[in-house]
ChimeraX commands (.cxc) that place a marker at each C-alpha (Angstrom):
marker #1 position 0.01,0.00,-0.01 radius 0.5
marker #1 position 3.05,2.27,0.08 radius 0.5
marker #1 position 3.51,3.93,-3.27 radius 0.5
marker #1 position 7.06,5.05,-2.52 radius 0.5
marker #1 position 8.07,1.53,-1.51 radius 0.5
marker #1 position 6.46,0.03,-4.64 radius 0.5
marker #1 position 8.37,2.54,-6.81 radius 0.5
marker #1 position 11.65,1.56,-5.14 radius 0.5
marker #1 position 10.94,-2.12,-5.67 radius 0.5
marker #1 position 10.21,-1.49,-9.35 radius 0.5
marker #1 position 13.46,0.41,-9.75 radius 0.5
marker #1 position 15.42,-2.35,-8.10 radius 0.5
marker #1 position 13.77,-5.03,-10.21 radius 0.5
marker #1 position 14.40,-3.08,-13.39 radius 0.5
marker #1 position 18.04,-2.63,-12.51 radius 0.5
marker #1 position 18.38,-6.29,-11.67 radius 0.5
marker #1 position 17.12,-7.41,-15.06 radius 0.5
marker #1 position 18.89,-4.67,-17.06 radius 0.5
marker #1 position 21.85,-5.70,-19.31 radius 0.5
marker #1 position 24.91,-5.95,-17.15 radius 0.5
marker #1 position 22.81,-5.70,-14.00 radius 0.5
marker #1 position 22.81,-7.92,-10.84 radius 0.5
marker #1 position 21.36,-10.84,-12.88 radius 0.5
marker #1 position 24.92,-11.70,-13.80 radius 0.5
marker #1 position 25.54,-12.62,-10.16 radius 0.5
marker #1 position 22.16,-14.04,-9.05 radius 0.5
marker #1 position 19.52,-16.22,-10.73 radius 0.5
marker #1 position 16.56,-14.24,-9.45 radius 0.5
marker #1 position 15.36,-11.62,-7.04 radius 0.5
marker #1 position 12.12,-11.50,-5.02 radius 0.5
marker #1 position 10.38,-8.61,-3.33 radius 0.5
marker #1 position 8.72,-9.84,-0.18 radius 0.5
marker #1 position 6.58,-7.51,1.93 radius 0.5
marker #1 position 7.03,-7.50,5.71 radius 0.5
marker #1 position 3.68,-5.72,6.19 radius 0.5
marker #1 position 4.79,-3.95,9.28 radius 0.5
marker #1 position 2.10,-1.61,10.63 radius 0.5
marker #1 position 3.21,2.02,10.28 radius 0.5
marker #1 position 3.00,2.66,14.05 radius 0.5
marker #1 position 5.49,-0.24,14.65 radius 0.5
marker #1 position 7.81,0.55,11.73 radius 0.5
marker #1 position 10.21,2.53,13.82 radius 0.5
marker #1 position 13.85,3.42,13.27 radius 0.5
marker #1 position 14.87,6.35,15.51 radius 0.5
marker #1 position 18.58,6.10,16.39 radius 0.5
marker #1 position 18.48,9.39,18.29 radius 0.5
marker #1 position 15.93,7.87,20.72 radius 0.5
marker #1 position 17.81,4.68,21.49 radius 0.5
marker #1 position 18.37,5.69,25.12 radius 0.5
marker #1 position 14.71,6.52,25.76 radius 0.5
marker #1 position 12.65,4.28,23.47 radius 0.5
marker #1 position 13.09,0.52,23.86 radius 0.5
marker #1 position 11.78,-0.26,20.39 radius 0.5
marker #1 position 13.61,2.54,18.51 radius 0.5
marker #1 position 14.84,-0.08,15.98 radius 0.5
marker #1 position 11.62,-2.12,15.73 radius 0.5
marker #1 position 11.15,-1.61,12.00 radius 0.5
marker #1 position 14.43,-3.19,10.82 radius 0.5
marker #1 position 14.03,-5.95,13.42 radius 0.5
marker #1 position 10.53,-6.80,12.17 radius 0.5
marker #1 position 11.80,-6.72,8.58 radius 0.5
marker #1 position 14.50,-9.25,9.35 radius 0.5
marker #1 position 12.07,-11.43,11.29 radius 0.5
marker #1 position 9.56,-11.37,8.39 radius 0.5
marker #1 position 12.27,-12.27,5.83 radius 0.5
marker #1 position 13.60,-15.11,8.01 radius 0.5
marker #1 position 10.08,-16.58,8.48 radius 0.5
marker #1 position 9.49,-16.56,4.69 radius 0.5
marker #1 position 12.80,-18.40,4.11 radius 0.5
marker #1 position 11.93,-20.93,6.83 radius 0.5
marker #1 position 8.46,-21.53,5.38 radius 0.5
marker #1 position 9.83,-23.07,2.15 radius 0.5
marker #1 position 7.30,-21.05,0.14 radius 0.5
marker #1 position 10.04,-19.68,-2.09 radius 0.5
marker #1 position 12.09,-22.87,-2.26 radius 0.5
marker #1 position 14.59,-24.56,0.05 radius 0.5
marker #1 position 17.66,-22.58,1.04 radius 0.5
marker #1 position 20.65,-23.18,3.25 radius 0.5
marker #1 position 21.10,-19.48,3.83 radius 0.5
marker #1 position 20.07,-16.05,2.65 radius 0.5
marker #1 position 21.54,-12.58,2.44 radius 0.5
marker #1 position 19.50,-9.66,3.76 radius 0.5
marker #1 position 21.06,-6.45,2.57 radius 0.5
marker #1 position 20.16,-3.56,4.76 radius 0.5
marker #1 position 18.40,-0.71,3.01 radius 0.5
marker #1 position 21.34,1.70,3.44 radius 0.5
marker #1 position 23.87,-0.75,2.02 radius 0.5
marker #1 position 25.40,-0.54,-1.46 radius 0.5
marker #1 position 26.21,-3.85,-3.19 radius 0.5
marker link #1:1,2 radius 0.2
marker link #1:2,3 radius 0.2
marker link #1:3,4 radius 0.2
marker link #1:4,5 radius 0.2
marker link #1:5,6 radius 0.2
marker link #1:6,7 radius 0.2
marker link #1:7,8 radius 0.2
marker link #1:8,9 radius 0.2
marker link #1:9,10 radius 0.2
marker link #1:10,11 radius 0.2
marker link #1:11,12 radius 0.2
marker link #1:12,13 radius 0.2
marker link #1:13,14 radius 0.2
marker link #1:14,15 radius 0.2
marker link #1:15,16 radius 0.2
marker link #1:16,17 radius 0.2
marker link #1:17,18 radius 0.2
marker link #1:18,19 radius 0.2
marker link #1:19,20 radius 0.2
marker link #1:20,21 radius 0.2
marker link #1:21,22 radius 0.2
marker link #1:22,23 radius 0.2
marker link #1:23,24 radius 0.2
marker link #1:24,25 radius 0.2
marker link #1:25,26 radius 0.2
marker link #1:26,27 radius 0.2
marker link #1:27,28 radius 0.2
marker link #1:28,29 radius 0.2
marker link #1:29,30 radius 0.2
marker link #1:30,31 radius 0.2
marker link #1:31,32 radius 0.2
marker link #1:32,33 radius 0.2
marker link #1:33,34 radius 0.2
marker link #1:34,35 radius 0.2
marker link #1:35,36 radius 0.2
marker link #1:36,37 radius 0.2
marker link #1:37,38 radius 0.2
marker link #1:38,39 radius 0.2
marker link #1:39,40 radius 0.2
marker link #1:40,41 radius 0.2
marker link #1:41,42 radius 0.2
marker link #1:42,43 radius 0.2
marker link #1:43,44 radius 0.2
marker link #1:44,45 radius 0.2
marker link #1:45,46 radius 0.2
marker link #1:46,47 radius 0.2
marker link #1:47,48 radius 0.2
marker link #1:48,49 radius 0.2
marker link #1:49,50 radius 0.2
marker link #1:50,51 radius 0.2
marker link #1:51,52 radius 0.2
marker link #1:52,53 radius 0.2
marker link #1:53,54 radius 0.2
marker link #1:54,55 radius 0.2
marker link #1:55,56 radius 0.2
marker link #1:56,57 radius 0.2
marker link #1:57,58 radius 0.2
marker link #1:58,59 radius 0.2
marker link #1:59,60 radius 0.2
marker link #1:60,61 radius 0.2
marker link #1:61,62 radius 0.2
marker link #1:62,63 radius 0.2
marker link #1:63,64 radius 0.2
marker link #1:64,65 radius 0.2
marker link #1:65,66 radius 0.2
marker link #1:66,67 radius 0.2
marker link #1:67,68 radius 0.2
marker link #1:68,69 radius 0.2
marker link #1:69,70 radius 0.2
marker link #1:70,71 radius 0.2
marker link #1:71,72 radius 0.2
marker link #1:72,73 radius 0.2
marker link #1:73,74 radius 0.2
marker link #1:74,75 radius 0.2
marker link #1:75,76 radius 0.2
marker link #1:76,77 radius 0.2
marker link #1:77,78 radius 0.2
marker link #1:78,79 radius 0.2
marker link #1:79,80 radius 0.2
marker link #1:80,81 radius 0.2
marker link #1:81,82 radius 0.2
marker link #1:82,83 radius 0.2
marker link #1:83,84 radius 0.2
marker link #1:84,85 radius 0.2
marker link #1:85,86 radius 0.2
marker link #1:86,87 radius 0.2
marker link #1:87,88 radius 0.2
marker link #1:88,89 radius 0.2
view
């Protein structure tokens, strides 16, 4: 339901499948939604001393990705790589 997120996913998918893109390194790429409610999707580093769940958004994202991998819905894997959103491959 997040237009900005959908646009970002489309850009990543287009880049992946472009000539010379990431598809030279990986067979496929999947966009899997974590569906974190907005009020729980928190990442507030400045509040880490006062707010116990200041990093709840990235934690829930990791948890959702891990559960999808465990489910076998997308195949059987021995491991996975979760690249944080602020990382550059």
